[in-house]
C-alpha angles and dihedrals in degrees: 000000000000100000140021118203093206092052091046090049092051092047089052089049091052090051089051095047092049090053100046112106093193095073126078120242089251094051090048091051093049094049094043091049093052092047092047090051089050091052095046091048091054091048090052092049107107095206091073095050094200116195121247093248093054090048090052092047092051092047091050087054091050090049091050089051103039108014134245091311086080094070119095117251 
């Protein structure tokens, strides 16, 4: 699988939230944390069987949006 519409949608939402000047920093962090967890949960779900390249691409986008703290330890 090379793409996932739900993950792409969540990434687009994260980008919109991070650029929304009407939200406080706390509101942004909370919303971004929630979406990031949803994305990671979906990536970990074995029923979807994402290929490594797609997972690396998504994690790269998360890092671009959230910084290196988004990477798993």
